[in-house]
PDB file as gemmi writes it, atoms N, CA and C in Angstrom:
CRYST1    1.000    1.000    1.000  90.00  90.00  90.00 P 1                      
ATOM      1  N   MET A   1      69.334 110.856 104.210  1.00  0.00           N  
ATOM      2  CA  MET A   1      70.203 109.763 103.806  1.00  0.00           C  
ATOM      3  C   MET A   1      69.797 108.504 104.575  1.00  0.00           C  
ATOM      4  N   PRO A   2      69.754 107.352 103.905  1.00  0.00           N  
ATOM      5  CA  PRO A   2      69.381 106.110 104.565  1.00  0.00           C  
ATOM      6  C   PRO A   2      70.385 105.746 105.663  1.00  0.00           C  
ATOM      7  N   GLU A   3      69.931 104.940 106.577  1.00  0.00           N  
ATOM      8  CA  GLU A   3      70.785 104.523 107.683  1.00  0.00           C  
ATOM      9  C   GLU A   3      71.844 103.532 107.197  1.00  0.00           C  
ATOM     10  N   MET A   4      73.082 103.794 107.574  1.00  0.00           N  
ATOM     11  CA  MET A   4      74.202 102.937 107.198  1.00  0.00           C  
ATOM     12  C   MET A   4      74.313 101.783 108.187  1.00  0.00           C  
ATOM     13  N   PRO A   5      75.030 100.713 107.804  1.00  0.00           N  
ATOM     14  CA  PRO A   5      75.301  99.640 108.763  1.00  0.00           C  
ATOM     15  C   PRO A   5      76.018 100.230 109.985  1.00  0.00           C  
ATOM     16  N   ARG A   6      75.828  99.578 111.132  1.00  0.00           N  
ATOM     17  CA  ARG A   6      76.469 100.048 112.361  1.00  0.00           C  
ATOM     18  C   ARG A   6      77.585  99.088 112.761  1.00  0.00           C  
ATOM     19  N   LEU A   7      78.658  99.655 113.293  1.00  0.00           N  
ATOM     20  CA  LEU A   7      79.819  98.881 113.711  1.00  0.00           C  
ATOM     21  C   LEU A   7      79.980  98.981 115.219  1.00  0.00           C  
ATOM     22  N   ASP A   8      80.037  97.836 115.885  1.00  0.00           N  
ATOM     23  CA  ASP A   8      80.326  97.784 117.317  1.00  0.00           C  
ATOM     24  C   ASP A   8      81.831  97.593 117.455  1.00  0.00           C  
ATOM     25  N   VAL A   9      82.538  98.672 117.763  1.00  0.00           N  
ATOM     26  CA  VAL A   9      84.008  98.622 117.815  1.00  0.00           C  
ATOM     27  C   VAL A   9      84.521  97.702 118.918  1.00  0.00           C  
ATOM     28  N   GLU A  10      83.709  97.464 119.927  1.00  0.00           N  
ATOM     29  CA  GLU A  10      84.106  96.549 121.005  1.00  0.00           C  
ATOM     30  C   GLU A  10      84.181  95.104 120.512  1.00  0.00           C  
ATOM     31  N   LYS A  11      83.338  94.743 119.564  1.00  0.00           N  
ATOM     32  CA  LYS A  11      83.308  93.382 119.018  1.00  0.00           C  
ATOM     33  C   LYS A  11      84.253  93.201 117.831  1.00  0.00           C  
ATOM     34  N   CYS A  12      84.551  94.284 117.120  1.00  0.00           N  
ATOM     35  CA  CYS A  12      85.317  94.216 115.870  1.00  0.00           C  
ATOM     36  C   CYS A  12      86.763  93.790 116.120  1.00  0.00           C  
ATOM     37  N   ASP A  13      87.220  92.763 115.373  1.00  0.00           N  
ATOM     38  CA  ASP A  13      88.613  92.332 115.467  1.00  0.00           C  
ATOM     39  C   ASP A  13      89.439  92.778 114.261  1.00  0.00           C  
ATOM     40  N   CYS A  14      88.850  93.636 113.434  1.00  0.00           N  
ATOM     41  CA  CYS A  14      89.534  94.220 112.261  1.00  0.00           C  
ATOM     42  C   CYS A  14      90.081  93.170 111.306  1.00  0.00           C  
ATOM     43  N   CYS A  15      89.309  92.113 111.069  1.00  0.00           N  
ATOM     44  CA  CYS A  15      89.752  91.062 110.150  1.00  0.00           C  
ATOM     45  C   CYS A  15      89.747  91.532 108.695  1.00  0.00           C  
ATOM     46  N   GLY A  16      88.879  92.520 108.377  1.00  0.00           N  
ATOM     47  CA  GLY A  16      88.842  93.071 107.033  1.00  0.00           C  
ATOM     48  C   GLY A  16      87.897  92.374 106.067  1.00  0.00           C  
ATOM     49  N   LEU A  17      87.188  91.344 106.511  1.00  0.00           N  
ATOM     50  CA  LEU A  17      86.259  90.656 105.610  1.00  0.00           C  
ATOM     51  C   LEU A  17      85.182  91.596 105.096  1.00  0.00           C  
ATOM     52  N   CYS A  18      84.667  92.453 105.950  1.00  0.00           N  
ATOM     53  CA  CYS A  18      83.618  93.389 105.537  1.00  0.00           C  
ATOM     54  C   CYS A  18      84.130  94.342 104.454  1.00  0.00           C  
ATOM     55  N   VAL A  19      85.362  94.765 104.595  1.00  0.00           N  
ATOM     56  CA  VAL A  19      85.972  95.663 103.604  1.00  0.00           C  
ATOM     57  C   VAL A  19      86.054  94.964 102.252  1.00  0.00           C  
ATOM     58  N   SER A  20      86.436  93.690 102.280  1.00  0.00           N  
ATOM     59  CA  SER A  20      86.631  92.955 101.021  1.00  0.00           C  
ATOM     60  C   SER A  20      85.336  92.661 100.279  1.00  0.00           C  
ATOM     61  N   VAL A  21      84.196  92.603 100.990  1.00  0.00           N  
ATOM     62  CA  VAL A  21      82.933  92.279 100.307  1.00  0.00           C  
ATOM     63  C   VAL A  21      82.075  93.493  99.997  1.00  0.00           C  
ATOM     64  N   CYS A  22      82.401  94.649 100.541  1.00  0.00           N  
ATOM     65  CA  CYS A  22      81.560  95.833 100.330  1.00  0.00           C  
ATOM     66  C   CYS A  22      81.679  96.313  98.885  1.00  0.00           C  
ATOM     67  N   PRO A  23      80.599  96.199  98.093  1.00  0.00           N  
ATOM     68  CA  PRO A  23      80.675  96.560  96.683  1.00  0.00           C  
ATOM     69  C   PRO A  23      80.738  98.064  96.421  1.00  0.00           C  
ATOM     70  N   CYS A  24      80.400  98.876  97.407  1.00  0.00           N  
ATOM     71  CA  CYS A  24      80.366 100.322  97.162  1.00  0.00           C  
ATOM     72  C   CYS A  24      81.493 101.081  97.850  1.00  0.00           C  
ATOM     73  N   GLY A  25      82.342 100.391  98.586  1.00  0.00           N  
ATOM     74  CA  GLY A  25      83.470 101.050  99.239  1.00  0.00           C  
ATOM     75  C   GLY A  25      83.096 101.862 100.465  1.00  0.00           C  
ATOM     76  N   ALA A  26      81.965 101.537 101.086  1.00  0.00           N  
ATOM     77  CA  ALA A  26      81.522 102.280 102.266  1.00  0.00           C  
ATOM     78  C   ALA A  26      82.246 101.851 103.529  1.00  0.00           C  
ATOM     79  N   ILE A  27      82.964 100.741 103.472  1.00  0.00           N  
ATOM     80  CA  ILE A  27      83.698 100.246 104.637  1.00  0.00           C  
ATOM     81  C   ILE A  27      85.186 100.243 104.289  1.00  0.00           C  
ATOM     82  N   VAL A  28      85.962 100.921 105.115  1.00  0.00           N  
ATOM     83  CA  VAL A  28      87.399 101.030 104.863  1.00  0.00           C  
ATOM     84  C   VAL A  28      88.185 100.667 106.121  1.00  0.00           C  
ATOM     85  N   MET A  29      89.427 100.237 105.906  1.00  0.00           N  
ATOM     86  CA  MET A  29      90.320  99.959 107.023  1.00  0.00           C  
ATOM     87  C   MET A  29      91.556 100.840 106.889  1.00  0.00           C  
ATOM     88  N   THR A  30      91.857 101.554 107.958  1.00  0.00           N  
ATOM     89  CA  THR A  30      93.088 102.332 108.026  1.00  0.00           C  
ATOM     90  C   THR A  30      93.705 102.110 109.394  1.00  0.00           C  
ATOM     91  N   ASN A  31      94.986 101.801 109.404  1.00  0.00           N  
ATOM     92  CA  ASN A  31      95.707 101.561 110.656  1.00  0.00           C  
ATOM     93  C   ASN A  31      94.991 100.547 111.549  1.00  0.00           C  
ATOM     94  N   ARG A  32      94.549  99.440 110.936  1.00  0.00           N  
ATOM     95  CA  ARG A  32      93.832  98.362 111.642  1.00  0.00           C  
ATOM     96  C   ARG A  32      92.589  98.855 112.379  1.00  0.00           C  
ATOM     97  N   THR A  33      91.914  99.826 111.790  1.00  0.00           N  
ATOM     98  CA  THR A  33      90.647 100.333 112.315  1.00  0.00           C  
ATOM     99  C   THR A  33      89.633 100.339 111.186  1.00  0.00           C  
ATOM    100  N   ILE A  34      88.469  99.746 111.424  1.00  0.00           N  
ATOM    101  CA  ILE A  34      87.392  99.716 110.435  1.00  0.00           C  
ATOM    102  C   ILE A  34      86.523 100.952 110.622  1.00  0.00           C  
ATOM    103  N   THR A  35      86.181 101.587 109.504  1.00  0.00           N  
ATOM    104  CA  THR A  35      85.312 102.760 109.519  1.00  0.00           C  
ATOM    105  C   THR A  35      84.230 102.588 108.465  1.00  0.00           C  
ATOM    106  N   ILE A  36      83.003 102.924 108.825  1.00  0.00           N  
ATOM    107  CA  ILE A  36      81.895 102.913 107.863  1.00  0.00           C  
ATOM    108  C   ILE A  36      81.608 104.350 107.482  1.00  0.00           C  
ATOM    109  N   ILE A  37      81.668 104.626 106.184  1.00  0.00           N  
ATOM    110  CA  ILE A  37      81.511 105.974 105.650  1.00  0.00           C  
ATOM    111  C   ILE A  37      80.085 106.159 105.138  1.00  0.00           C  
ATOM    112  N   ASP A  38      79.446 107.254 105.536  1.00  0.00           N  
ATOM    113  CA  ASP A  38      78.112 107.576 104.990  1.00  0.00           C  
ATOM    114  C   ASP A  38      78.226 107.804 103.492  1.00  0.00           C  
ATOM    115  N   THR A  39      77.469 107.055 102.726  1.00  0.00           N  
ATOM    116  CA  THR A  39      77.478 107.214 101.280  1.00  0.00           C  
ATOM    117  C   THR A  39      76.108 106.854 100.717  1.00  0.00           C  
ATOM    118  N   GLU A  40      75.713 107.562  99.704  1.00  0.00           N  
ATOM    119  CA  GLU A  40      74.457 107.237  99.025  1.00  0.00           C  
ATOM    120  C   GLU A  40      74.615 106.019  98.132  1.00  0.00           C  
ATOM    121  N   GLU A  41      75.840 105.557  97.955  1.00  0.00           N  
ATOM    122  CA  GLU A  41      76.108 104.399  97.101  1.00  0.00           C  
ATOM    123  C   GLU A  41      75.737 103.084  97.778  1.00  0.00           C  
ATOM    124  N   CYS A  42      75.579 103.094  99.104  1.00  0.00           N  
ATOM    125  CA  CYS A  42      75.262 101.867  99.830  1.00  0.00           C  
ATOM    126  C   CYS A  42      73.893 101.353  99.397  1.00  0.00           C  
ATOM    127  N   GLY A  43      73.863 100.115  98.932  1.00  0.00           N  
ATOM    128  CA  GLY A  43      72.612  99.501  98.487  1.00  0.00           C  
ATOM    129  C   GLY A  43      72.024  98.556  99.521  1.00  0.00           C  
ATOM    130  N   TRP A  44      72.553  98.563 100.743  1.00  0.00           N  
ATOM    131  CA  TRP A  44      72.062  97.741 101.853  1.00  0.00           C  
ATOM    132  C   TRP A  44      72.018  96.262 101.482  1.00  0.00           C  
ATOM    133  N   CYS A  45      73.085  95.796 100.861  1.00  0.00           N  
ATOM    134  CA  CYS A  45      73.155  94.393 100.451  1.00  0.00           C  
ATOM    135  C   CYS A  45      73.312  93.459 101.650  1.00  0.00           C  
ATOM    136  N   THR A  46      73.744  93.971 102.767  1.00  0.00           N  
ATOM    137  CA  THR A  46      73.968  93.258 104.033  1.00  0.00           C  
ATOM    138  C   THR A  46      75.109  92.245 103.978  1.00  0.00           C  
ATOM    139  N   LEU A  47      75.925  92.281 102.931  1.00  0.00           N  
ATOM    140  CA  LEU A  47      77.059  91.358 102.855  1.00  0.00           C  
ATOM    141  C   LEU A  47      78.027  91.553 104.017  1.00  0.00           C  
ATOM    142  N   CYS A  48      78.236  92.801 104.412  1.00  0.00           N  
ATOM    143  CA  CYS A  48      79.146  93.087 105.515  1.00  0.00           C  
ATOM    144  C   CYS A  48      78.681  92.391 106.795  1.00  0.00           C  
ATOM    145  N   GLU A  49      77.390  92.454 107.053  1.00  0.00           N  
ATOM    146  CA  GLU A  49      76.819  91.815 108.234  1.00  0.00           C  
ATOM    147  C   GLU A  49      76.950  90.291 108.145  1.00  0.00           C  
ATOM    148  N   LEU A  50      76.732  89.751 106.961  1.00  0.00           N  
ATOM    149  CA  LEU A  50      76.796  88.301 106.770  1.00  0.00           C  
ATOM    150  C   LEU A  50      78.184  87.715 106.997  1.00  0.00           C  
ATOM    151  N   VAL A  51      79.234  88.420 106.561  1.00  0.00           N  
ATOM    152  CA  VAL A  51      80.580  87.855 106.645  1.00  0.00           C  
ATOM    153  C   VAL A  51      81.297  88.149 107.955  1.00  0.00           C  
ATOM    154  N   CYS A  52      80.772  89.030 108.768  1.00  0.00           N  
ATOM    155  CA  CYS A  52      81.466  89.419 110.003  1.00  0.00           C  
ATOM    156  C   CYS A  52      81.469  88.265 111.015  1.00  0.00           C  
ATOM    157  N   PRO A  53      82.642  87.675 111.294  1.00  0.00           N  
ATOM    158  CA  PRO A  53      82.693  86.534 112.207  1.00  0.00           C  
ATOM    159  C   PRO A  53      82.440  86.914 113.663  1.00  0.00           C  
ATOM    160  N   SER A  54      82.627  88.175 114.008  1.00  0.00           N  
ATOM    161  CA  SER A  54      82.430  88.597 115.400  1.00  0.00           C  
ATOM    162  C   SER A  54      81.083  89.291 115.621  1.00  0.00           C  
ATOM    163  N   GLU A  55      80.251  89.310 114.585  1.00  0.00           N  
ATOM    164  CA  GLU A  55      78.924  89.938 114.637  1.00  0.00           C  
ATOM    165  C   GLU A  55      79.005  91.398 115.096  1.00  0.00           C  
ATOM    166  N   ALA A  56      80.034  92.086 114.617  1.00  0.00           N  
ATOM    167  CA  ALA A  56      80.249  93.487 114.991  1.00  0.00           C  
ATOM    168  C   ALA A  56      79.462  94.452 114.117  1.00  0.00           C  
ATOM    169  N   ILE A  57      78.949  93.977 112.980  1.00  0.00           N  
ATOM    170  CA  ILE A  57      78.208  94.845 112.066  1.00  0.00           C  
ATOM    171  C   ILE A  57      76.744  94.445 112.064  1.00  0.00           C  
ATOM    172  N   THR A  58      75.885  95.437 112.202  1.00  0.00           N  
ATOM    173  CA  THR A  58      74.446  95.196 112.104  1.00  0.00           C  
ATOM    174  C   THR A  58      73.860  96.174 111.089  1.00  0.00           C  
ATOM    175  N   CYS A  59      72.919  95.680 110.325  1.00  0.00           N  
ATOM    176  CA  CYS A  59      72.267  96.492 109.311  1.00  0.00           C  
ATOM    177  C   CYS A  59      70.835  96.781 109.745  1.00  0.00           C  
ATOM    178  N   ALA A  60      70.394  97.975 109.445  1.00  0.00           N  
ATOM    179  CA  ALA A  60      69.051  98.399 109.836  1.00  0.00           C  
ATOM    180  C   ALA A  60      67.979  97.770 108.962  1.00  0.00           C  
ATOM    181  N   TYR A  61      68.374  97.244 107.822  1.00  0.00           N  
ATOM    182  CA  TYR A  61      67.410  96.701 106.876  1.00  0.00           C  
ATOM    183  C   TYR A  61      67.585  95.202 106.746  1.00  0.00           C  
ATOM    184  N   VAL A  62      66.485  94.510 106.500  1.00  0.00           N  
ATOM    185  CA  VAL A  62      66.500  93.083 106.279  1.00  0.00           C  
ATOM    186  C   VAL A  62      66.080  92.834 104.837  1.00  0.00           C  
ATOM    187  N   ILE A  63      66.860  92.041 104.125  1.00  0.00           N  
ATOM    188  CA  ILE A  63      66.534  91.713 102.735  1.00  0.00           C  
ATOM    189  C   ILE A  63      65.581  90.508 102.755  1.00  0.00           C  
ATOM    190  N   VAL A  64      64.407  90.665 102.133  1.00  0.00           N  
ATOM    191  CA  VAL A  64      63.421  89.597 102.081  1.00  0.00           C  
ATOM    192  C   VAL A  64      63.142  89.291 100.603  1.00  0.00           C  
ATOM    193  N   PHE A  65      63.282  88.026 100.256  1.00  0.00           N  
ATOM    194  CA  PHE A  65      63.031  87.628  98.883  1.00  0.00           C  
ATOM    195  C   PHE A  65      61.617  87.065  98.770  1.00  0.00           C  
ATOM    196  N   ASP A  66      60.922  87.495  97.747  1.00  0.00           N  
ATOM    197  CA  ASP A  66      59.571  87.015  97.492  1.00  0.00           C  
ATOM    198  C   ASP A  66      59.693  85.767  96.625  1.00  0.00           C  
ATOM    199  N   GLU A  67      59.366  84.628  97.187  1.00  0.00           N  
ATOM    200  CA  GLU A  67      59.488  83.360  96.461  1.00  0.00           C  
ATOM    201  C   GLU A  67      58.492  83.243  95.330  1.00  0.00           C  
ATOM    202  N   GLU A  68      57.437  84.031  95.349  1.00  0.00           N  
ATOM    203  CA  GLU A  68      56.424  83.953  94.302  1.00  0.00           C  
ATOM    204  C   GLU A  68      56.755  84.830  93.099  1.00  0.00           C  
ATOM    205  N   ALA A  69      57.736  85.669  93.214  1.00  0.00           N  
ATOM    206  CA  ALA A  69      58.079  86.601  92.121  1.00  0.00           C  
ATOM    207  C   ALA A  69      58.823  85.904  91.021  1.00  0.00           C  
TER     208      ALA A  69                                                      
END                                                                             
């Protein structure tokens, strides 16, 4: 299974932005705690990493766009 985004719980303020942008439902909030669930549905869009104001989420993959394509 591919590597999922990582959450640094020390940095996370549980704002919920990552939950709201995750298109596959791999990030959930319960009782003001964020959890990242292993799922094959994750397409590594990196939206969770982009919207996190506390930089608590890091993704193992970098999306690179080919300008010549």
